[in-house]
KENURO-59395 format. One record per atom (N, C-alpha, C): residue number from 0; atom name; chain; x, y, z. Coordinates in Angstrom, 2 decimals. Example, Ala and Ser with C-alpha at 12.3 -4.5 7.8 and 13.67 -1.06 7.14 Angstrom:
2
  num  atomo  cadena        u        v        w
    0      N       A    13.19    -5.69     7.80
    0     CA       A    12.30    -4.50     7.80
    0      C       A    13.20    -3.30     7.80
    1      N       A    12.85    -2.25     7.08
    1     CA       A    13.67    -1.06     7.14
    1      C       A    12.90     0.03     7.87
This chain:
85
  num  atomo  cadena        u        v        w
    0      N       A     9.73     0.46   -13.52
    0     CA       A    10.30     0.02   -11.95
    0      C       A     9.09    -0.61   -11.71
    1      N       A     7.74    -0.04   -11.78
    1     CA       A     6.62    -0.65   -11.55
    1      C       A     6.37    -2.24   -11.72
    2      N       A     6.77    -2.43   -12.81
    2     CA       A     6.83    -3.88   -13.35
    2      C       A     7.77    -4.64   -12.54
    3      N       A     8.84    -4.26   -12.15
    3     CA       A     9.76    -4.81   -11.38
    3      C       A     9.43    -5.13   -10.01
    4      N       A     8.53    -4.28    -9.28
    4     CA       A     8.12    -4.34    -8.14
    4      C       A     7.14    -5.02    -7.94
    5      N       A     6.17    -5.04    -9.01
    5     CA       A     5.00    -6.16    -8.94
    5      C       A     5.55    -7.58    -9.16
    6      N       A     6.62    -7.71    -9.94
    6     CA       A     7.15    -9.12   -10.12
    6      C       A     7.86    -9.30    -8.63
    7      N       A     8.43    -8.54    -7.88
    7     CA       A     8.88    -9.16    -6.67
    7      C       A     7.66    -9.24    -5.73
    8      N       A     6.52    -8.58    -5.55
    8     CA       A     5.64    -8.95    -4.66
    8      C       A     4.83    -9.93    -5.08
    9      N       A     5.09   -10.68    -6.20
    9     CA       A     4.50   -12.08    -6.98
    9      C       A     5.42   -13.19    -6.43
   10      N       A     6.69   -12.67    -6.25
   10     CA       A     7.45   -13.88    -6.07
   10      C       A     8.00   -13.96    -4.61
   11      N       A     7.66   -12.75    -3.90
   11     CA       A     7.92   -12.76    -2.42
   11      C       A     6.59   -13.54    -1.77
   12      N       A     5.37   -13.37    -2.33
   12     CA       A     4.28   -14.19    -1.90
   12      C       A     4.45   -15.62    -1.98
   13      N       A     5.10   -16.08    -3.33
   13     CA       A     5.47   -17.66    -3.51
   13      C       A     6.53   -17.93    -2.53
   14      N       A     7.66   -17.15    -2.07
   14     CA       A     8.47   -17.43    -1.26
   14      C       A     7.95   -17.63     0.19
   15      N       A     7.18   -16.93     0.48
   15     CA       A     6.45   -16.87     1.86
   15      C       A     5.47   -17.99     1.93
   16      N       A     4.82   -18.52     0.70
   16     CA       A     4.01   -19.78     0.80
   16      C       A     4.70   -21.04     1.02
   17      N       A     6.01   -21.12     0.76
   17     CA       A     6.69   -22.02     0.77
   17      C       A     7.08   -22.82     2.07
   18      N       A     6.82   -21.88     2.99
   18     CA       A     7.05   -22.16     4.39
   18      C       A     6.03   -23.26     4.75
   19      N       A     6.64   -24.37     5.79
   19     CA       A     5.69   -25.32     6.05
   19      C       A     6.22   -25.75     7.72
   20      N       A     5.30   -26.22     8.47
   20     CA       A     5.66   -26.61     9.59
   20      C       A     7.05   -27.61    10.17
   21      N       A     7.06   -28.64     9.51
   21     CA       A     8.18   -29.52     9.50
   21      C       A     9.27   -29.29     8.54
   22      N       A     9.37   -27.92     8.17
   22     CA       A    10.67   -27.72     7.12
   22      C       A    11.90   -27.60     8.18
   23      N       A    13.18   -28.09     7.92
   23     CA       A    14.45   -27.97     8.33
   23      C       A    14.85   -26.30     8.44
   24      N       A    15.69   -26.02     9.57
   24     CA       A    15.87   -25.16     9.80
   24      C       A    16.80   -24.23     8.79
   25      N       A    17.64   -24.96     8.07
   25     CA       A    18.22   -24.33     7.05
   25      C       A    17.47   -24.09     6.15
   26      N       A    16.12   -24.78     5.75
   26     CA       A    15.27   -24.27     4.68
   26      C       A    14.77   -22.81     5.14
   27      N       A    14.27   -23.04     6.43
   27     CA       A    13.78   -21.59     6.86
   27      C       A    14.56   -20.52     6.78
   28      N       A    15.99   -20.64     7.01
   28     CA       A    17.05   -19.59     7.02
   28      C       A    17.03   -18.98     5.65
   29      N       A    17.18   -19.96     4.74
   29     CA       A    17.06   -19.59     3.43
   29      C       A    15.91   -18.56     2.86
   30      N       A    14.81   -18.98     3.43
   30     CA       A    13.32   -18.43     3.07
   30      C       A    13.36   -16.94     3.91
   31      N       A    14.12   -17.20     5.15
   31     CA       A    13.89   -15.59     5.86
   31      C       A    15.14   -14.61     5.17
   32      N       A    16.50   -14.98     4.83
   32     CA       A    17.44   -14.26     3.95
   32      C       A    16.46   -13.80     3.04
   33      N       A    15.94   -14.61     1.92
   33     CA       A    15.09   -14.12     0.80
   33      C       A    14.18   -13.15     1.17
   34      N       A    13.43   -13.22     2.19
   34     CA       A    12.48   -12.46     2.99
   34      C       A    12.92   -10.90     2.81
   35      N       A    14.20   -11.07     3.70
   35     CA       A    14.88    -9.76     3.97
   35      C       A    15.31    -9.29     2.90
   36      N       A    15.79   -10.03     1.84
   36     CA       A    16.16    -9.28     0.14
   36      C       A    15.02    -8.50     0.03
   37      N       A    13.91    -9.02    -0.07
   37     CA       A    12.81    -8.55    -0.80
   37      C       A    12.09    -7.21     0.11
   38      N       A    12.66    -7.05     1.30
   38     CA       A    12.01    -6.21     2.36
   38      C       A    12.80    -4.85     2.02
   39      N       A    14.24    -5.24     1.90
   39     CA       A    15.15    -4.21     1.38
   39      C       A    14.73    -3.77     0.05
   40      N       A    14.33    -4.20    -0.85
   40     CA       A    13.81    -3.98    -1.98
   40      C       A    12.67    -3.02    -1.84
   41      N       A    12.01    -3.33    -1.41
   41     CA       A    10.26    -2.66    -0.97
   41      C       A    10.77    -1.18    -0.13
   42      N       A    11.61    -1.44     0.82
   42     CA       A    12.31    -0.18     1.45
   42      C       A    12.79     1.00     0.47
   43      N       A    13.66     0.18    -0.23
   43     CA       A    14.45     1.02    -1.27
   43      C       A    13.26     1.94    -2.13
   44      N       A    12.44     1.10    -2.56
   44     CA       A    11.33     1.61    -3.40
   44      C       A    10.49     2.76    -2.72
   45      N       A    10.00     2.31    -1.60
   45     CA       A     9.60     3.63    -0.90
   45      C       A    10.14     4.95    -0.47
   46      N       A    11.57     4.59    -0.14
   46     CA       A    12.63     5.57    -0.05
   46      C       A    12.62     6.43    -1.52
   47      N       A    12.97     5.90    -2.78
   47     CA       A    13.00     6.51    -3.79
   47      C       A    12.00     7.42    -4.36
   48      N       A    10.54     6.76    -3.88
   48     CA       A     9.25     7.85    -3.94
   48      C       A     9.30     8.90    -3.28
   49      N       A     9.72     8.64    -1.84
   49     CA       A     9.96     9.85    -0.58
   49      C       A    10.49    10.83    -1.52
   50      N       A    11.69    10.48    -1.94
   50     CA       A    12.78    11.42    -2.32
   50      C       A    12.15    12.06    -3.45
   51      N       A    11.83    11.39    -4.37
   51     CA       A    10.86    11.80    -5.63
   51      C       A    10.10    12.86    -5.53
   52      N       A     9.08    12.36    -4.61
   52     CA       A     7.76    13.10    -4.90
   52      C       A     7.65    14.09    -3.35
   53      N       A     8.36    13.94    -2.51
   53     CA       A     8.58    14.71    -1.10
   53      C       A     7.67    13.70    -0.15
   54      N       A     7.35    13.90     1.15
   54     CA       A     6.77    13.13     2.01
   54      C       A     5.08    13.29     1.71
   55      N       A     4.93    14.56     1.56
   55     CA       A     3.48    14.87     1.33
   55      C       A     2.83    14.51    -0.13
   56      N       A     3.75    14.67    -1.13
   56     CA       A     3.02    13.83    -2.32
   56      C       A     3.24    12.51    -2.33
   57      N       A     4.02    11.62    -1.74
   57     CA       A     4.33    10.30    -1.30
   57      C       A     2.74    10.05    -0.59
   58      N       A     2.43    10.64     0.47
   58     CA       A     1.22     9.86     1.21
   58      C       A     0.08    10.72     0.89
   59      N       A     0.22    11.70    -0.47
   59     CA       A    -1.14    12.04    -0.95
   59      C       A    -1.76    10.46    -1.38
   60      N       A    -1.34     9.60    -2.35
   60     CA       A    -1.93     8.33    -2.56
   60      C       A    -2.40     7.36    -1.65
   61      N       A    -3.23     6.99    -1.46
   61     CA       A    -3.61     5.80    -0.59
   61      C       A    -3.14     4.57    -1.16
   62      N       A    -2.57     4.38    -1.89
   62     CA       A    -1.75     3.08    -2.24
   62      C       A    -0.31     3.41    -1.92
   63      N       A    -0.09     4.25    -1.36
   63     CA       A     1.55     4.70    -1.32
   63      C       A     1.53     4.77     0.55
   64      N       A     0.37     5.13     0.93
   64     CA       A     0.31     4.73     2.77
   64      C       A     0.28     3.52     2.87
   65      N       A    -0.63     2.43     2.16
   65     CA       A    -0.61     1.24     2.60
   65      C       A     0.78     0.52     2.52
   66      N       A     1.76     1.16     1.09
   66     CA       A     2.90     0.61     0.62
   66      C       A     3.82     0.83     2.13
   67      N       A     3.99     2.16     2.54
   67     CA       A     4.48     2.40     3.65
   67      C       A     4.23     1.73     4.95
   68      N       A     2.80     1.09     5.12
   68     CA       A     2.46     0.42     6.35
   68      C       A     3.06    -1.11     6.11
   69      N       A     3.00    -1.29     4.91
   69     CA       A     3.56    -2.69     4.61
   69      C       A     4.80    -3.11     4.92
   70      N       A     5.75    -1.97     4.43
   70     CA       A     7.12    -1.95     4.69
   70      C       A     7.54    -1.77     5.98
   71      N       A     6.59    -0.68     6.87
   71     CA       A     7.03    -0.85     8.42
   71      C       A     6.52    -2.21     8.93
   72      N       A     5.61    -2.95     8.44
   72     CA       A     5.07    -3.98     9.10
   72      C       A     6.24    -4.97     8.79
   73      N       A     6.88    -5.14     7.50
   73     CA       A     7.92    -6.03     7.28
   73      C       A     9.02    -5.74     8.26
   74      N       A     9.55    -4.44     8.36
   74     CA       A    10.52    -4.15     9.27
   74      C       A    10.23    -4.79    10.50
   75      N       A     9.03    -4.58    11.33
   75     CA       A     8.88    -5.10    12.70
   75      C       A     9.00    -6.63    12.62
   76      N       A     8.29    -7.00    11.74
   76     CA       A     8.35    -8.52    11.80
   76      C       A     9.77    -9.06    11.82
   77      N       A    10.70    -8.55    10.68
   77     CA       A    12.07    -9.03    10.44
   77      C       A    12.85    -8.83    11.95
   78      N       A    12.34    -7.72    12.73
   78     CA       A    13.30    -7.42    14.14
   78      C       A    12.77    -8.23    15.11
   79      N       A    11.37    -8.75    15.08
   79     CA       A    10.61    -9.30    15.92
   79      C       A    11.24   -10.99    15.74
   80      N       A    11.49   -11.51    14.43
   80     CA       A    12.12   -12.96    14.19
   80      C       A    13.27   -12.97    14.91
   81      N       A    14.10   -12.12    14.73
   81     CA       A    15.47   -12.23    15.11
   81      C       A    15.55   -12.01    16.88
   82      N       A    14.47   -11.36    17.25
   82     CA       A    14.43   -11.14    18.94
   82      C       A    13.96   -12.41    19.35
   83      N       A    12.94   -13.23    18.86
   83     CA       A    12.38   -14.27    19.22
   83      C       A    13.50   -15.30    18.86
   84      N       A    14.58   -15.70    18.27
   84     CA       A    15.39   -16.67    18.17
   84      C       A    16.15   -16.84    19.28
């Protein structure tokens, strides 16, 4: 599973890098949907780890704390992007 998540992170970074200023709205919409899909994968990963390790076990590692911060930030970013439209 770890390899799959790393691959998702790499592809997500590539997708985020594909955005540009004069892009058509349909192109931006596709990138947004892909980004939401990756956010869902990262939420699922965090939930699976929390279920497996418990909240204290999950938060024991600094990398999981950072992961949870990134997932939370992604959720806020997605919500704000829809509010701003």
